[in-house]
N, C-alpha and C positions, 0 to 999 in steps of 0.2 A: 586582509582579504575578506573576512566575514562582514566587515562594515560596508565594503563595496557592494556585496551581494544584498544586504539589507536595504541599502540606498536605492538599488535598482528596483527592488520590490515596491518600495514606497513611491518611487517616481512613476512606475507603470500603473500602480493602484490609482494615483491621481489622474493619470491620463484616461483610464477606463471610467472612473466614477464621476469625474467632473467635466471631462471633455468628450465623453461617449466614444472613445476610441475602442475599436475591436482588435485587441492584441492577444495573441496566444501566450499566456504567461507560463502555463504549466504543460510540460511534455512528459507523457508516460511512454516508455519504450518497452515493448514486449520483446525482450532480448532472446527468449527461447520459449518453446512449448514443451521442452523436456522437463520432467518433474520426477522426483524421487518419492513422492507420496501418492496415495490413492484416496483422496478425501471423498467421503460419501456423497457430497453435494456437488462435486466437480467431475468433469469428464475429460479434462485436458490430457490425462495419461493415455487415453484411447485415441487421441488425434495424432496426426503425423508429427514426429518429433523435430519440428523445424527450428533452426537457429536463424535469427536475423543477421545477415552478413555485416561484419564489423565495419566495412567500408561504407555501407549504406547508412549506418548509424552516424559515422563521422561526417559524411556528406550532408545529411539532413541537419545535424547540429550546426554545421557551418552556415547553412542556408538561412537559419532563423535565429541565430544566437543573439542578434542585436536586442531583441525584445524578451527573450526567455529569462525567467526568474528561477524556475525550478525544473529539474529533470529527475524523474524517478525511473530507475531500472527495475523492471519487473519480469514476470514469467507466467507460467512455468517457475522454475527455480533458477534465477540468474547465476547463483554461485556454482552451478554445474558447469558453466563455461570456463574452459581453460584460459581464455583471453579476457576474463572479466576485469582483471587488473589493468590491462591496456585500455579498455573502454573507460574505466574510472579515471585513469591518468589523463586521457585525452580531454574528457569533459572538464576535469578540474583545472586544466590550463586556461579555460575560458573565464575571463573576468566577469564577475557579477552573477554567476549561475550557481545556485545551491544544488547540491547533488545528493539524492537519496536512493535507497535500494530496498525493495521488498523481498523478504526471504522467509522460508519456513523454519529457519533457525538451526537446522541440523548440521550444516557445514560451516558455521561461523568459526569454530575453532581451527578449521583448516585454511581459513582465508582472513586471518586477523590483520595481516599487513595491508591487504586491499581495503578492508573495512575501515581501518584507521584513517583512511584518506577521504571518507565520506563526511558529509555534513549531518546526515541523519539516516537512520535505518529503522525499518518497520518489520517487526517479527510476528509472524502469524502463530497464534495459540488460542485455542477455544476454551480451555479449562486448565486449572492448576491441579488436575488429577487425571486418572486413567480414562475419563470420558473423552479427553482430548485425543488420546491414542486410539480410542475406538472409532471416533468420527474421522480423524485425520490419519488414516491407516498408514503404517510404517513410521509414524511420528513417535516422539517420546517427550512428554512434558518435562521430565526430569532433565533430559539432555538439553532441551531448549533453555530452561532456566539457568543451568550451569553455563551454557554458552553466552547468554545475555550478560552474565557477570564478567565475562572476559573482554567485552567490548571497550575500546578506548573511551575514557571519560569525556573526551572532547566531542564525541559523536552523540547526537541527540537520539535517544532510543524510545520507540513507541511499541507497545504491544497491539496486536490486531486480531481480535476474535471475529469469526463469522458466527452471527447469532442465529440459532435454530431453536425449535421448540424443545430440544433436548438440553440446551445449554443456558436457558434463561436463569437458572439458579447459580450458574457459574460466573455470571458477570459481576455481582457484588464483590466476591473474593478477588477478581482480577483488578477491579477498581482500587480495592484496599492495597493490593500489591504495588500498583503503580504509584500510589500516594506515598507508601513507605520507602520506595526506592527512587523517588524523584524522576519517574518516567511519565510518558503520556499514553493515552489509549485512543486509538482510532477503532473503527468498527465497520463491519459489513453485515447487512441482513440478508440471509440466504434468499436466493431468487432463482427462478427457473429461466436461466439465460440460454437462448438458442445457441447450439453448438457446444458451449462450454458447460452448460448445466447438465446434471445427471438425472436419471430417473428417480433418484432419491430426493432431489431438491424439493419437489412438490410436497413430499411426505414430511419434510423437515421444516417447512415454512411456518411462520408465526402468524397468529390471528391479529386483527386490528386492535383488539384489547391488549394483547401482549405487546404489540408495537407501541401503543400509547404508554404502557407501563415502563418499557425500557427507555423511551425518550424522556419521561419524567425523571427516571433515575439518573440519566446522563445530565439533565439540566441541573439537578442538585449537586452534581460533581463536575460542573463545567470548567473548573480550573485545571482538571486533569484529562477530561474527555474532549476530543477535538471533533466537532461536527457543526453543520449548519442547520439551525432549527427550521429555517424556511424550506430547505431541500428535503427535510425528513417528514413534513406534514403529509397526512393521508387525505386524499379526496376520493370519497366513494370507494374506499379500500384499495385505491391505486395511488402510487407515488406521483406527486406533481413533478413537472419538468424542473430540473435543477436550474436555479437562477444564474449560476456561474458557468453554464455549459459552454459558452462561447470563449471562455478563457482557457479551455483545455484542448490539447491535441493528444491523440493516441496513435502511436506507430506500432502496428502489429508485426508478428514474427515473419509475415510474408511480404513486408514492406508496404502494406496498405495503410493509408492515413485516414483516421476517423476524427 
């Protein structure tokens, strides 16, 4: 099954890069806006706690499954959904689609059966100490690390820090941790996002100098850190448009497609 999924990715990559086809390869589904954390840089816990209807998820997957290579279930916290197992099972029945899930890690031990059916999982953690718990309020770095160790070995695990001016010194230890435990590291740089961003987001933003420093660190550790150098370059202190933006679709919790 995994070989079929990899073959689809390679086939569609060729279509896009050599035949200039505009194909949505990656679909992010905001399964819910409910969240059990109150991160200082995020405002989602103050928004209407909307769940995307399960039937809408299924219908949309059916409508574009031919070209899809990767589906990521996100939130909010997707593991808060009682029917997350049904959603995972439905998508995994589709040939050739890799399935991942983004989580804050606190409910992993409660959903191990469902998680074992994923191809990959990304776990949010900003630091390997209490700084994580201070920024990601209601979180527990100890609980997250304990839960990560419980995940089925066939599921690819990545850690996912949101980088702020408070956590710059926390990134090297995270890189060392993923190296030692054969994991990957994705990352997000804090941003003042309309609606989702909080009043704290601007205060936690990093400077262009800090941005350059962190990218240089990631380049040195590129075997473990997943990112696009082109999409992370700064131009006049503002991010350039992502060169891969036409390959992504985002279905939000209200059923709107972006």
